[in-house]
N, C-alpha and C positions, 0 to 999 in steps of 0.2 A: 187828376193831372193828363194835361195833352198832352195828347200822341202824333206823331208827323203822321205821315197816311205811308210817303216813300223808308219810314223809318223802321226796323225789326230788329229788337236785342241779341234774337239768335244768330243774323244775316253775317256771313265772312266781312263785310266791309266796315259795318260796326265792331264785330270785334278786332278785328287792323289797326282800325281807329283809335282803340278805348290801348288795345294794346299799345300803340305807337305817345300815345297820351300818356300813358301810364309811364313807360320806361321814358321818356322824356324829362317828366316830372322829376319821379328819381335819380334822371342824370344830373335835372342842374341843382337837385337836391343836396348831390353829392359833391357836385359841383364846389359850391357856396361852402361844407362843410371840408374839402382838402383848404381850397384856398382860406380859409377861417385858418386850422390848424398848421398850413403854413408860413400867414403872414405872422404868427405869436412866434 
């Protein structure tokens, strides 16, 4: 597994980026599901 020299999985920026990515993905899935339900 290749690790970036400036990347620390326990650093604050990494946690923030990961949280934003997870929140964005969950929000996108929620919007897609809601749109499908509203279309039907």
